[in-house]
C-alpha atoms as one frame of an Amber mdcrd trajectory, in Angstrom:
protein
 -75.442  -4.100 -39.191 -72.510  -2.182 -40.650 -69.730  -0.159 -39.075 -68.043
   2.730 -40.892 -64.311   2.655 -40.134 -63.355   5.801 -42.035 -63.008   7.002
 -45.618 -64.966   4.528 -47.786 -64.445   1.483 -45.570 -67.399  -0.350 -44.027
 -67.497  -3.793 -42.389 -70.365  -5.885 -41.069 -70.451  -6.073 -37.283 -70.709
  -9.870 -37.290 -67.187 -10.026 -38.813 -65.625  -7.959 -36.013 -63.492  -9.935
 -33.569 -62.264  -6.894 -31.650 -61.654  -3.158 -31.693 -58.396  -2.045 -30.111
 -56.813   1.264 -29.158 -53.560   1.483 -31.081 -51.620   3.400 -28.408 -52.571
   1.136 -25.508 -52.468  -2.238 -27.242 -49.153  -1.812 -29.049 -47.358  -1.571
 -25.708 -47.450  -5.377 -25.746 -44.759  -7.104 -27.812 -47.234  -9.840 -28.741
 -49.582  -7.307 -30.319 -46.754  -5.578 -32.176 -45.568  -8.965 -33.484 -49.112
  -9.880 -34.569 -49.533  -6.599 -36.446 -46.117  -6.963 -38.096 -46.865 -10.527
 -39.240 -50.312  -9.495 -40.475 -48.767  -6.695 -42.496 -46.201  -9.052 -44.021
 -49.047 -11.433 -44.879 -50.954  -8.692 -46.687 -53.844  -8.724 -44.211 -53.496
  -5.110 -43.023 -55.639  -2.410 -44.605 -54.763   1.154 -43.669 -57.659   3.580
 -43.894 -56.685   7.092 -44.921 -53.552   9.054 -44.191 -54.504  10.580 -40.831
 -52.887   9.531 -37.572 -54.100   5.977 -36.785 -55.972   5.660 -33.495 -57.385
   2.142 -33.548 -57.281  -1.177 -35.287 -60.197  -3.472 -35.973 -59.641  -7.209
 -36.282 -62.163  -8.900 -38.592 -62.661 -12.507 -39.620 -64.657 -13.510 -42.675
 -67.365 -15.993 -41.619 -67.158 -18.081 -44.798 -63.448 -18.219 -45.591 -62.053
 -17.666 -42.096 -59.670 -15.068 -43.529 -58.526 -12.419 -41.062 -58.096  -8.728
 -41.875 -56.767  -5.898 -39.748 -58.087  -2.407 -40.459 -55.959   0.473 -39.186
 -58.414   3.325 -38.590 -58.039   7.037 -37.831 -61.216   6.843 -35.725 -60.998
   6.432 -31.951 -62.254   3.266 -30.260 -64.856   5.249 -28.287 -66.336   6.663
 -31.500 -66.478   3.230 -33.141 -68.202   1.805 -30.037 -70.790   4.605 -30.112
 -71.489   3.879 -33.769 -72.114   0.216 -32.966 -74.399   1.086 -30.026 -76.447
   3.526 -32.122 -76.879   1.011 -34.941
């Protein structure tokens, strides 16, 4: 199954490690450090130019490569899309 993260970005649900609320999760220094290091490593993909509300951590099953998608769509909306699928 696929999950639409915004704009033209779609990922398969079996790649998703977690979906996180950006406001709540970035309170933690560990999360902020992880996002900063991911961005430096070129693993962050920002979707659109709207205010970001969530980030989706994905891991490619074959290569093991991690990607972080910064999405303007709320966690609750992404969860509903997965449940409907």
